[in-house]
FINUZA-719877 format. One record per residue (C-alpha): residue in one letter; x, y, z. Coordinates in steps of 0.02 Angstrom, whole numbers, padded with zeros to 5 digits, always signed. Example, Ala and Ser with C-alpha at 12.3 -4.5 7.8 and 13.67 -1.06 7.14 Angstrom:
// FINUZA-719877
A+00615-00225+00390 S+00684-00053+00357 
END
This chain:
// FINUZA-719877
M+00454-04016+01656 H+00517-03932+01499 L+00512-03743+01504 T+00581-03607+01394 T+00689-03495+01504 R+00759-03321+01495 A+00879-03212+01595 G+00876-03252+01781 N+00821-03431+01740 R+00639-03380+01755 P+00522-03496+01658 T+00418-03407+01529 E+00328-03541+01432 L+00244-03706+01475 D+00277-03851+01358 A+00144-03940+01255 F+00103-04069+01388 D+00091-03936+01524 Q-00034-03841+01418 A-00135-03998+01380 L-00141-04036+01566 A-00193-03857+01604 Q-00332-03869+01475 A-00391-04035+01547 L-00397-03961+01721 S-00491-03809+01657 I-00629-03927+01600 D-00635-04025+01764 G-00521-03958+01899 R-00557-04104+02016 A-00545-04246+01891 P-00447-04391+01971 F-00267-04405+01915 S-00308-04579+01848 R-00443-04505+01737 L-00328-04365+01677 A-00195-04493+01637 E-00318-04599+01538 V-00376-04451+01434 L-00200-04383+01408 E-00137-04557+01364 V+00006-04559+01489 S+00039-04647+01654 D-00039-04594+01818 Q+00134-04556+01885 T+00171-04437+01741 V+00015-04334+01777 V+00044-04332+01965 R+00226-04284+01947 R+00194-04147+01819 Y+00047-04073+01914 H+00142-04063+02078 R+00294-03986+01995 L+00186-03854+01909 R+00092-03815+02069 G+00246-03820+02179 S+00338-03697+02068 G+00190-03578+02064 L+00158-03597+01878 L-00017-03670+01892 R-00150-03670+02027 I-00325-03743+02036 V-00444-03638+02140 G-00624-03673+02188 L-00729-03515+02183 P-00913-03473+02209 V-01014-03419+02058 G-01049-03242+02113 G-01219-03216+02034 R-01280-03386+02092 V-01234-03365+02277 G-01276-03180+02291 L-01104-03100+02294 F-01093-02915+02254 E-00961-02902+02117 S-00891-02737+02060 W-00749-02683+01947 V-00662-02536+02026 R-00541-02405+01957 V-00437-02317+02088 Q-00331-02165+02046 C-00181-02134+02159 A-00037-02016+02178 P+00114-02093+02087 D+00209-02128+02247 A+00062-02217+02329 A-00010-02333+02195 V+00098-02485+02232 A+00065-02478+02420 V-00123-02458+02393 A-00126-02600+02266 E-00032-02715+02385 A-00152-02673+02526 L-00301-02712+02413 A-00221-02877+02360 R-00214-02933+02542 R-00403-02917+02560 P-00497-03084+02544 D-00648-02996+02466 I-00546-02937+02317 A-00509-03065+02181 W-00403-02970+02055 V-00283-02823+02071 T-00182-02743+01932 L-00076-02586+01917 N-00119-02493+01758 S-00102-02337+01653 G+00068-02264+01695 G+00070-02335+01870 T-00057-02214+01943 E-00215-02318+01917 I-00268-02479+02003 H-00401-02598+01939 C-00479-02725+02056 M-00627-02843+02062 T-00723-02848+02225 R-00829-02996+02282 A-00922-02942+02438 R-01040-03059+02531 T-01160-02920+02577 R-01209-02750+02511 E-01148-02675+02675 D-00974-02751+02652 R-00965-02684+02476 D-01020-02510+02527 A-00898-02506+02673 L-00754-02533+02553 L-00814-02417+02416 L-00890-02278+02520 E-00783-02279+02677 K-00616-02370+02669 L-00553-02326+02496 P-00607-02142+02498 R-00516-02118+02663 T-00356-02202+02602 R-00213-02079+02599 R-00159-02025+02423 V-00312-02100+02336 T-00374-01961+02221 A-00524-02039+02132 I-00630-02197+02132 S-00757-02263+02008 A-00853-02425+02039 H-00947-02524+01907 T-01066-02666+01950 V-01037-02827+01853 L-01203-02866+01770 R-01166-03019+01663 K-01008-03118+01626 Y-00979-03185+01451 I-00814-03271+01490 G-00724-03286+01655 G-00793-03399+01789 P-00859-03571+01739 G-00815-03544+01556 V-00652-03615+01484 W-00527-03490+01414 A-00506-03527+01229 A-00318-03492+01232 L-00289-03653+01329 R-00257-03781+01194 G-00179-03950+01173 L-00322-04075+01182 R-00410-04161+01038 P-00600-04141+01026 D-00627-04319+01089 Q-00517-04285+01241 I-00615-04127+01279 E-00778-04222+01266 A-00715-04359+01381 L-00684-04233+01520 R-00835-04121+01493 L-00951-04109+01642 P-01139-04131+01620 P-01233-03969+01589 L-01322-03881+01729 A-01498-03948+01753 P-01632-03826+01691 E-01709-03807+01864 Y-01544-03738+01931 K-01499-03617+01790 E-01585-03467+01867 A-01597-03525+02047 R-01504-03437+02186 Y-01407-03540+02312 T-01378-03486+02491 L-01212-03546+02563 D-01214-03605+02743 E-01068-03590+02864 A-01002-03765+02825 E-01002-03727+02639 L-00914-03561+02668 A-00781-03658+02765 L-00764-03780+02618 L-00741-03635+02498 A-00609-03555+02610 V-00503-03711+02583 L-00544-03729+02399 R-00498-03549+02358 R-00320-03596+02408 D-00318-03771+02335 G-00459-03826+02222 R-00398-04006+02230 A-00393-04015+02420 G-00439-04189+02482 Y-00598-04232+02574 P-00509-04261+02742 E-00449-04079+02737 L-00620-04016+02683 A-00701-04116+02823 R-00583-04045+02955 A-00612-03867+02898 S-00801-03880+02890 G-00834-03992+03040 L-00922-04118+02927 S-00885-04300+02901 E-00787-04344+02744 S-00939-04422+02662 T-01045-04269+02701 A-00909-04151+02639 R-00904-04249+02477 R-01093-04239+02457 R-01095-04053+02496 L-00963-04017+02365 E-01054-04125+02237 R-01214-04027+02275 L-01125-03860+02254 R-01059-03915+02084 E-01224-03993+02031 R-01317-03831+02069 G-01189-03719+01986 A-01139-03632+02147 V-00953-03667+02132 Y-00830-03689+01990 F-00647-03738+01976 D-00531-03618+01888 V-00357-03651+01819 E-00243-03504+01850 V-00091-03490+01738 I+00002-03325+01721 P-00016-03279+01535 E+00171-03247+01521 H+00200-03433+01547 L+00092-03468+01395 G+00194-03346+01291 Y+00081-03194+01310 E+00176-03035+01353 A+00049-02895+01323 D-00116-02875+01415 A-00238-02734+01435 S-00413-02691+01492 L-00535-02633+01360 L-00684-02523+01401 L-00809-02527+01259 T-00968-02431+01227 V-01103-02539+01148 P-01288-02501+01115 P-01394-02599+01240 A-01480-02695+01100 R-01312-02762+01041 L-01231-02790+01211 A-01266-02977+01227 E-01211-03009+01048 V-01049-02911+01064 G-01011-02984+01235 A-01032-03161+01170 A-00921-03122+01020 L-00781-03058+01131 G-00802-03204+01250 S-00765-03323+01105 H-00599-03240+01064 P-00446-03337+01125 E-00366-03170+01170 V-00503-03134+01298 P-00502-03227+01465 F-00631-03110+01542 A-00775-03009+01471 A-00926-02938+01562 A-01066-02813+01547 I-01044-02676+01677 T-01130-02518+01731 G-01066-02350+01672 A-01047-02252+01510 A-00933-02390+01444 N-01043-02542+01469 L-00929-02685+01418 L-00764-02733+01502 A-00641-02855+01423 V-00470-02912+01477 V-00359-02950+01327 V-00194-03046+01325 C-00085-03055+01170 R+00086-03116+01119 D+00158-02940+01109 T+00107-02762+01071 D+00102-02796+00884 A-00021-02936+00915 L-00124-02821+01027 Y-00129-02693+00886 T-00185-02827+00764 Y-00319-02885+00886 L-00387-02709+00905 T-00387-02667+00721 E-00441-02833+00648 R-00537-02930+00782 I-00619-02788+00879 G-00638-02685+00720 A-00735-02827+00638 V-00865-02843+00777 P-01020-02742+00731 G-01100-02635+00864 I-00944-02571+00954 G-00933-02383+00975 Q-00792-02308+01076 V-00648-02414+01143 E-00530-02363+01284 V-00371-02468+01296 I-00288-02470+01468 P-00122-02563+01476 N-00088-02677+01622 L+00084-02642+01696 R+00084-02768+01837 T-00033-02900+01908 L-00032-02920+02097 K-00176-03042+02118 R-00267-03165+02004 A-00426-03258+02052 G-00381-03237+02235 M-00200-03294+02214 L-00057-03172+02244 V+00070-03149+02105 E+00249-03132+02164 D+00400-03134+02048 G+00301-03220+01911 R+00232-03354+02027 L+00060-03390+02100 V+00065-03400+02289 D-00064-03427+02426 P-00170-03277+02473 P-00162-03211+02651 P-00280-03297+02773 A-00446-03213+02801 P-00454-03115+02964 
END
């Protein structure tokens, strides 16, 4: 595996084949290695070896996650203000919670951003109304319901590049059937057990899924196929942006007139600098996470890309100082590691 390195021998950039493999897996995270090899025009052994080295070194992870709006999760983006000497400890405690998918330390080290994914309204309210307000040295909390995602989730981040159009088409999954596009899906206990395994390893084999769920291997396979067919689960490729050469990231809070919200959200979701964009509740009604090569590139993005999108009013730029958790995976010393087991 060829990586650009810097002081301390820490890898900072994936090579061209790594990025092509990451893009392929972002299209179909459970594609067989033989299929990936065929599309990438290399041997099966090359794909297997490269994938296991990337995963084993914490540079790339495939995670299987429920589609929140489809399965009835209560998703909120939360800003937590802390005393300066408490922010890291509070952020680390939040990162250990299985119902929180993302945790970042922001804005001078006194503000924490996190994304909650509660199974019930009661679980969400217990965190937001009871646990966080009672946490020592937390000084303020604001919670914003995620109304609609424009990128982040089943969509493929445009910054992942390396494949030709014909390779992309060869891996593309069939579109969701019309009868499932608006339908809710209720997860049963066996499916929740499947997802508990997949959130740690999206490519877990059917024997492991069967053991965890108490199903036979053939039934576990059919259940997972049904979840994918009905749009209840998706497979996400997690790569720390630094390893793709992106050193500057920030959260943007934008104010957009309601009549332009869908248009502006879709525009931001098409930008390669934006891995996540969503409509949220609050005075600022659009949230976007932006990753750029450096601060100069972030400035250019704000002035030229954001400035060219009609309908945007105010913009608040909140720098991200440190990421502690991404899509359920902990981030430690620039590596993705397994999350703590659920209690």
